[in-house]
N, C-alpha and C positions, 0 to 999 in steps of 0.2 A: 278672667277665667273662661268666659265665653269665647273670646277671640282665640285663646290658646287651645280650647277644646275642639275648635274647627268643625263644629256640628251645626253651625248657624249662629250668628251673633245676635245680640239684642237689637230691637228695631232701630234705636238711635244710632247704633254703630253700623247698621246696614246703611242708614242715611249718611253717616260720616264717611264710610267706605265709598259709597256712590259718589259723593262730592270729591273725595280724594282721587278716584279713578277718572272722573270727568274733568276736574279742574286742577289737579296736582295738589301738592302739600300733603303732609302726613295725616293719618286718621286722628291722632291726638290733637294736631293743630286744628283740624276741622271741628273736633269736639269743643275746643276753646272758642272758636269763632261762632259756632252755633249757640253755645252758652250765652254769649253776648247778645245775639239776636233774640233768643228766647226771653232773656231778661227784659227786652223792650216790650214783649207781649204782656209783661206783668203790669205795665202802667194802667191800662184800663181795668185790670182785675184788682188793683190797689193792694198788691202784694208788697211786703217789705223785706228787703234782703237782710241777712245777718251774717255772722261769721261762717256758719255752715254754707251759706250761699256762695260766698267768696271762695272758701276752701274747695267746695265741690266744683265750681267753675274753673278754677286754676289747677288744682291738684289732680283731678281725674284725668284730664288731658295729658298732663306730664307723666303720670303713672302709666297710662296706656302706652305711650311711646317708649318709656323705659322698660316696661315688662316685655313688650314685643321685641325689643333689642336684646334683652338678656335671656329670654326663654324661648323654646321652640315647642311646637305641637308634639305631644307624645305619640308614639306609634301605636300604643295599646288603645284599642277602642273602648275598653272598660275605663281607663284613665280619662279619656276624652269625655265620656258620658259623665263621669264623676265631676270633672271640671265644669261642664256645662250645667248640670243640675245644681251643683254647689254654688255656682255663680248666680243662678236665678234665686235660689233660696236665700243666700247671704245678702243679695241686693235687696230683697224684701225686708229682711231684718234691719239692714243698715238704713234703709229709707225710714222705717219706723223709729229707729234709735235717734237719728239726728234731727228729724222733724219733731219727734216727741220731746226731745230735750229743749226745744225752743231756740235752737241755734240758727234757725232760718233754713228753709228748704233749698235744695240745689235748684238751678234754673228750671230744669224740666219738672221737678217735683213741685216747685212753686206754681207752675202752670196748672198742674193737677190740683193743688190745694186751692188755688183761686177759683177754679170751676166748682170744686166740691163745696166750697164755702157758700156758694149760691144755691145750695140745696140739692145738688146732684150727688148720687152715691160715688164714693171714691173709686170703687172697683169698676164702675161703668166709665167714669171719666178717664181713668188711667188706661183702661183697655182701648177706648176710642182713640186716645192720643197715640198709643203704641201702634195700633193698626194703621193709623194715618201715616206716621213716619215710616213704618214698614213698607207700605205701598210706594211712597215717594222714593225711598232708598232703593227698593228693588228696581223701580223704573230707571234709576240712575246707574244701576249695575252693581249694587252692593251684594255681598254674600248673604244668601238666604238658605236656611236649612231647618231641620227639626228643632234645633235650639231656638231659632228665631220665633217659631210658632209657639213653642212651650213658654218662652219668655213673654211674648205678647199676650197670651191668654192667662198666664199665672201671676204676673207682677201686680196687676190691679187688685185681685183678691188678696194677695200677700200684703200689699200696702194697706188695704182696707182693714186687715187684721192687726198688723203691727204698729201702725201710726197711733191708734187709740191705746193699744196695750202699753206702749212705751211713753205715753204722754205724761209729762210732769204737770200737775195741777196748775192751771193758770198760764202755762207756757204755750199751749196750742188751742186757741179759741175755737178753731174749726172742728175740734174733736167732737163737740156736742152734736154738730151737724152730721158728722160721719157715723157716730154711734146709732143714730136714728135710722140708718139705712141698712 
């Protein structure tokens, strides 16, 4: 939705776009490759993958490429804003839903959860991660806009709200850490 809104993509897609523009391959392909690399960062954080991890790593990249092939950016600025804001909010809900269900976080969310499990507030961890990939992606030539800034600043607080809210008892042990912050 953020890509189609064309008001600035989420920070990870800024990074994927930058890699695509510098090195070739599609944005979705880079999303898959980066997912694999981020999973390697889980090892020292002792994160465990699950069905949600695999689904996120594979399906998200494939869906990005398919949606960009099937749909075009609307001309209406109102529709573009609705796509962008809807994408940010729905991503926050989706993050809480699949992590809370105990299906395993996606690669990027597992990085967030690994750091949060060490006593850091999820909103701070996620925002720091997003701002880091934002800066690197921008330096590589990825698209940046108001949507990028809104996403980077809002997804951490949204995840902080929705992960504990959707947690199934016993499925997300990190939830106790998150609720205290």
